[in-house]
C-alpha positions as a Python dict, from the first residue, in 0.01 Angstrom:
ca = {
    (1, 'X'): (0, 0, 0),
    (2, 'X'): (146, 335, -103),
    (3, 'X'): (93, 659, 90),
    (4, 'X'): (90, 983, -113),
    (5, 'X'): (101, 1349, -12),
    (6, 'X'): (-208, 1545, -113),
    (7, 'X'): (3, 1862, -145),
    (8, 'X'): (231, 1745, -425),
    (9, 'X'): (94, 1399, -516),
    (10, 'X'): (428, 1235, -436),
    (11, 'X'): (467, 897, -271),
    (12, 'X'): (574, 932, 93),
    (13, 'X'): (618, 563, 175),
    (14, 'X'): (505, 209, 102),
    (15, 'X'): (349, -5, 373),
    (16, 'X'): (392, -382, 368),
    (17, 'X'): (132, -594, 539),
    (18, 'X'): (-173, -678, 332),
    (19, 'X'): (-106, -973, 102),
    (20, 'X'): (-404, -948, -132),
    (21, 'X'): (-625, -678, -285),
    (22, 'X'): (-710, -406, -32),
    (23, 'X'): (-1082, -338, -32),
    (24, 'X'): (-1102, -92, 260),
    (25, 'X'): (-872, 176, 391),
    (26, 'X'): (-979, 453, 628),
    (27, 'X'): (-813, 720, 842),
    (28, 'X'): (-898, 781, 1209),
    (29, 'X'): (-773, 1006, 1487),
    (30, 'X'): (-820, 944, 1857),
    (31, 'X'): (-905, 1295, 1979),
    (32, 'X'): (-816, 1215, 2338),
    (33, 'X'): (-464, 1086, 2268),
    (34, 'X'): (-417, 1272, 1935),
    (35, 'X'): (-286, 948, 1782),
    (36, 'X'): (-357, 885, 1414),
    (37, 'X'): (-433, 547, 1257),
    (38, 'X'): (-507, 381, 926),
    (39, 'X'): (-720, 70, 909),
    (40, 'X'): (-703, -157, 605),
    (41, 'X'): (-867, -483, 508),
    (42, 'X'): (-807, -718, 218),
    (43, 'X'): (-964, -1006, 30),
    (44, 'X'): (-780, -1253, 256),
    (45, 'X'): (-1003, -1126, 542),
    (46, 'X'): (-710, -962, 723),
    (47, 'X'): (-751, -628, 903),
    (48, 'X'): (-441, -422, 980),
    (49, 'X'): (-426, -120, 1209),
    (50, 'X'): (-136, 111, 1118),
    (51, 'X'): (-20, 351, 1393),
    (52, 'X'): (67, 665, 1195),
    (53, 'X'): (182, 850, 1508),
    (54, 'X'): (443, 578, 1575),
    (55, 'X'): (609, 561, 1233),
    (56, 'X'): (327, 360, 1068),
    (57, 'X'): (400, 58, 1286),
    (58, 'X'): (145, -222, 1274),
    (59, 'X'): (-57, -201, 1596),
    (60, 'X'): (-282, -500, 1520),
    (61, 'X'): (-323, -760, 1252),
    (62, 'X'): (-652, -946, 1284),
    (63, 'X'): (-749, -1251, 1082),
    (64, 'X'): (-1128, -1247, 1083),
    (65, 'X'): (-1120, -1626, 1039),
    (66, 'X'): (-1411, -1615, 799),
    (67, 'X'): (-1520, -1869, 544),
    (68, 'X'): (-1361, -1833, 200),
    (69, 'X'): (-1700, -1712, 72),
    (70, 'X'): (-1697, -1399, 291),
    (71, 'X'): (-1526, -1070, 211),
    (72, 'X'): (-1486, -764, 433),
    (73, 'X'): (-1703, -478, 310),
    (74, 'X'): (-1618, -215, 570),
    (75, 'X'): (-1418, -164, 887),
    (76, 'X'): (-1360, 122, 1128),
    (77, 'X'): (-1208, 230, 1457),
    (78, 'X'): (-1441, 342, 1735),
    (79, 'X'): (-1289, 565, 2001),
    (80, 'X'): (-1508, 615, 2308),
    (81, 'X'): (-1484, 862, 2595),
    (82, 'X'): (-1325, 708, 2906),
    (83, 'X'): (-1418, 357, 2791),
    (84, 'X'): (-1261, 87, 2578),
    (85, 'X'): (-1191, 159, 2212),
    (86, 'X'): (-1297, -84, 1940),
    (87, 'X'): (-1229, -224, 1595),
    (88, 'X'): (-1552, -294, 1406),
    (89, 'X'): (-1574, -480, 1076),
    (90, 'X'): (-1844, -623, 855),
    (91, 'X'): (-1821, -907, 606),
    (92, 'X'): (-2066, -1042, 354),
    (93, 'X'): (-2119, -1391, 213),
    (94, 'X'): (-2043, -1370, -160),
    (95, 'X'): (-2239, -1677, -265),
    (96, 'X'): (-2554, -1576, -452),
    (97, 'X'): (-2790, -1804, -260),
    (98, 'X'): (-2691, -1647, 74),
    (99, 'X'): (-2805, -1305, 189),
    (100, 'X'): (-2618, -1264, 512),
    (101, 'X'): (-2350, -1055, 669),
    (102, 'X'): (-2169, -1045, 999),
    (103, 'X'): (-2042, -745, 1194),
    (104, 'X'): (-1765, -824, 1443),
    (105, 'X'): (-1638, -613, 1731),
    (106, 'X'): (-1284, -635, 1874),
    (107, 'X'): (-1105, -451, 2153),
    (108, 'X'): (-866, -192, 2012),
    (109, 'X'): (-596, -228, 2279),
    (110, 'X'): (-531, -600, 2220),
    (111, 'X'): (-741, -711, 1920),
    (112, 'X'): (-949, -950, 2134),
    (113, 'X'): (-1283, -1058, 1982),
    (114, 'X'): (-1580, -924, 2183),
    (115, 'X'): (-1900, -1013, 1998),
    (116, 'X'): (-2071, -1058, 1665),
    (117, 'X'): (-2387, -911, 1516),
    (118, 'X'): (-2543, -1156, 1270),
    (119, 'X'): (-2741, -983, 997),
    (120, 'X'): (-2967, -1197, 783),
    (121, 'X'): (-3292, -1173, 589),
    (122, 'X'): (-3141, -981, 300),
    (123, 'X'): (-2943, -744, 526),
    (124, 'X'): (-2607, -730, 355),
    (125, 'X'): (-2401, -454, 523),
    (126, 'X'): (-2202, -248, 276),
    (127, 'X'): (-2073, 33, 494),
    (128, 'X'): (-2027, 107, 865),
    (129, 'X'): (-2042, 432, 1059),
    (130, 'X'): (-1986, 495, 1428),
    (131, 'X'): (-2180, 764, 1613),
    (132, 'X'): (-2185, 908, 1964),
    (133, 'X'): (-2503, 1064, 2105),
    (134, 'X'): (-2397, 1319, 2366),
    (135, 'X'): (-2755, 1361, 2495),
    (136, 'X'): (-2789, 1001, 2613),
    (137, 'X'): (-2415, 912, 2631),
    (138, 'X'): (-2460, 613, 2397),
    (139, 'X'): (-2246, 482, 2113),
    (140, 'X'): (-2403, 340, 1798),
    (141, 'X'): (-2294, 126, 1506),
    (142, 'X'): (-2478, 234, 1190),
    (143, 'X'): (-2493, -42, 929),
    (144, 'X'): (-2589, 64, 578),
    (145, 'X'): (-2752, -239, 419),
    (146, 'X'): (-2890, -304, 73),
    (147, 'X'): (-3250, -234, 176),
    (148, 'X'): (-3231, -74, 519),
    (149, 'X'): (-3018, 102, 774),
    (150, 'X'): (-2966, -82, 1102),
    (151, 'X'): (-2858, 102, 1416),
    (152, 'X'): (-2715, -102, 1702),
    (153, 'X'): (-2612, 21, 2043),
    (154, 'X'): (-2243, -69, 2074),
    (155, 'X'): (-2294, -230, 2415),
    (156, 'X'): (-2625, -410, 2359),
    (157, 'X'): (-2724, -714, 2157),
    (158, 'X'): (-3053, -586, 2015),
    (159, 'X'): (-3114, -353, 1720),
    (160, 'X'): (-3174, 1, 1847),
    (161, 'X'): (-3351, 125, 1533),
    (162, 'X'): (-3413, 28, 1173),
    (163, 'X'): (-3499, 237, 866),
    (164, 'X'): (-3613, 86, 537),
    (165, 'X'): (-3501, 243, 212),
    (166, 'X'): (-3471, 162, -153),
    (167, 'X'): (-3117, 263, -249),
    (168, 'X'): (-3186, 281, -620),
    (169, 'X'): (-3446, 554, -554),
    (170, 'X'): (-3199, 765, -353),
    (171, 'X'): (-3032, 875, -675),
    (172, 'X'): (-3343, 952, -884),
}
């Protein structure tokens, strides 16, 4: 993976870690520690957290241990206030007869698996967001699916809210 400067479009460095095609890469900053991170995932179902603040060292390398039919669609880092921080990823089953996806949550400090959200019934998650509601001091995982948006409380098993939509009509 090559890192380029936006100022002059020149390559700054090359990072070695992912072995196959990278399908997700995102930038995050922990506002409390002011540390910067990149998270990447590839078709081999490997997630790598790069610590930009510490010379792009690999902080974590997580093998999602998924079936060969699953690919990672999205992943993110979730930094919470005075609580644990998390790595969240979602993968989808690529076989046509299956309409399922799985969102997994790991601890950021050691990469330990915490829990899994199983999404089925045509709920293939394509993109993840992480939100904090200051009014109720809750953290939410927003899962953008093919036909709905699912909102889960980070610390609870049940779906907090669900919105149906028809994505093809969003662009008309």
